[in-house]
BALOBA-1460 file (C-alpha; in Angstrom, 3 decimals):
// residues 78
<rec num="1" residu="m" x="1.726" y="6.841" z="-9.259"/>
<rec num="2" residu="p" x="4.855" y="8.200" z="-10.433"/>
<rec num="3" residu="p" x="8.316" y="7.336" z="-9.164"/>
<rec num="4" residu="p" x="9.385" y="9.473" z="-5.982"/>
<rec num="5" residu="t" x="10.857" y="12.949" z="-6.680"/>
<rec num="6" residu="s" x="12.494" y="15.410" z="-4.599"/>
<rec num="7" residu="t" x="8.725" y="16.664" z="-3.656"/>
<rec num="8" residu="q" x="7.434" y="13.079" z="-3.330"/>
<rec num="9" residu="p" x="8.919" y="10.876" z="-0.591"/>
<rec num="10" residu="a" x="9.830" y="7.457" z="-0.903"/>
<rec num="11" residu="t" x="7.747" y="6.562" z="1.899"/>
<rec num="12" residu="l" x="4.262" y="7.733" z="3.493"/>
<rec num="13" residu="t" x="2.613" y="7.442" z="6.799"/>
<rec num="14" residu="v" x="-0.013" y="5.047" z="7.157"/>
<rec num="15" residu="e" x="-2.555" y="8.054" z="7.146"/>
<rec num="16" residu="e" x="-1.051" y="9.259" z="3.685"/>
<rec num="17" residu="a" x="-1.292" y="6.009" z="2.442"/>
<rec num="18" residu="a" x="-4.917" y="5.585" z="3.519"/>
<rec num="19" residu="q" x="-5.833" y="8.735" z="1.483"/>
<rec num="20" residu="v" x="-3.902" y="7.401" z="-1.614"/>
<rec num="21" residu="l" x="-5.852" y="4.095" z="-1.106"/>
<rec num="22" residu="r" x="-9.212" y="5.829" z="-0.337"/>
<rec num="23" residu="i" x="-9.663" y="3.700" z="2.610"/>
<rec num="24" residu="g" x="-10.065" y="4.901" z="6.435"/>
<rec num="25" residu="r" x="-7.168" y="5.347" z="8.709"/>
<rec num="26" residu="t" x="-8.630" y="2.791" z="11.077"/>
<rec num="27" residu="t" x="-8.560" y="0.324" z="8.311"/>
<rec num="28" residu="a" x="-5.267" y="1.324" z="7.131"/>
<rec num="29" residu="y" x="-3.828" y="0.776" z="10.341"/>
<rec num="30" residu="a" x="-5.398" y="-2.626" z="10.941"/>
<rec num="31" residu="l" x="-4.104" y="-3.788" z="7.381"/>
<rec num="32" residu="a" x="-0.455" y="-2.317" z="8.303"/>
<rec num="33" residu="r" x="-0.659" y="-4.530" z="11.684"/>
<rec num="34" residu="e" x="-1.570" y="-7.595" z="9.644"/>
<rec num="35" residu="w" x="1.605" y="-7.353" z="7.420"/>
<rec num="36" residu="r" x="3.910" y="-8.702" z="9.699"/>
<rec num="37" residu="p" x="2.263" y="-11.655" z="11.166"/>
<rec num="38" residu="t" x="1.251" y="-13.070" z="7.753"/>
<rec num="39" residu="g" x="4.699" y="-12.645" z="6.419"/>
<rec num="40" residu="g" x="3.483" y="-10.314" z="4.002"/>
<rec num="41" residu="r" x="0.881" y="-12.416" z="2.419"/>
<rec num="42" residu="s" x="-1.928" y="-9.938" z="3.162"/>
<rec num="43" residu="g" x="-2.116" y="-6.499" z="4.886"/>
<rec num="44" residu="l" x="-0.673" y="-3.103" z="3.856"/>
<rec num="45" residu="p" x="3.099" y="-3.425" z="3.268"/>
<rec num="46" residu="v" x="5.199" y="-1.414" z="6.100"/>
<rec num="47" residu="l" x="8.726" y="-0.604" z="6.863"/>
<rec num="48" residu="e" x="9.129" y="-0.640" z="10.955"/>
<rec num="49" residu="l" x="11.640" y="1.689" z="11.882"/>
<rec num="50" residu="g" x="11.790" y="1.438" z="15.740"/>
<rec num="51" residu="r" x="8.292" y="2.587" z="16.879"/>
<rec num="52" residu="t" x="7.717" y="4.596" z="13.243"/>
<rec num="53" residu="v" x="5.827" y="2.704" z="10.738"/>
<rec num="54" residu="r" x="6.033" y="3.845" z="6.917"/>
<rec num="55" residu="v" x="4.406" y="2.413" z="3.623"/>
<rec num="56" residu="p" x="6.838" y="2.601" z="0.704"/>
<rec num="57" residu="r" x="5.348" y="4.084" z="-2.007"/>
<rec num="58" residu="a" x="6.841" y="1.404" z="-4.534"/>
<rec num="59" residu="a" x="4.574" y="-0.970" z="-2.579"/>
<rec num="60" residu="l" x="1.346" y="1.218" z="-2.933"/>
<rec num="61" residu="d" x="2.183" y="1.425" z="-6.866"/>
<rec num="62" residu="r" x="2.497" y="-2.187" z="-6.991"/>
<rec num="63" residu="i" x="-0.821" y="-2.420" z="-5.209"/>
<rec num="64" residu="l" x="-2.629" y="0.079" z="-7.426"/>
<rec num="65" residu="d" x="-1.110" y="-1.805" z="-10.737"/>
<rec num="66" residu="v" x="-2.615" y="-5.089" z="-9.908"/>
<rec num="67" residu="r" x="-4.372" y="-6.794" z="-13.006"/>
<rec num="68" residu="v" x="-7.499" y="-8.091" z="-12.277"/>
<rec num="69" residu="a" x="-9.182" y="-10.870" z="-14.373"/>
<rec num="70" residu="t" x="-12.731" y="-9.983" z="-15.641"/>
<rec num="71" residu="p" x="-15.625" y="-12.498" z="-15.966"/>
<rec num="72" residu="s" x="-14.940" y="-12.775" z="-19.701"/>
<rec num="73" residu="g" x="-11.384" y="-13.980" z="-18.632"/>
<rec num="74" residu="d" x="-9.688" y="-10.766" z="-20.131"/>
<rec num="75" residu="t" x="-7.270" y="-8.844" z="-17.655"/>
<rec num="76" residu="s" x="-7.460" y="-5.306" z="-17.241"/>
<rec num="77" residu="h" x="-6.190" y="-2.514" z="-14.600"/>
<rec num="78" residu="r" x="-8.512" y="-1.757" z="-11.818"/>
């Protein structure tokens, strides 16, 4: 995902993040609720601004850029 520009906001709604991650809306909200109680160890990273919840685009970039070890021991992008 490219860095935010004037047409790409720095934050997304949970529903927009769900579309990027290709997961369901309900799953995305469940992951967002999981973020705070786990101290960020699991779940969908979110910013809580009053009653509004937003997902930082940079956090999605990190999630999508995770390197995964393959069975042969090599690392590759998902």
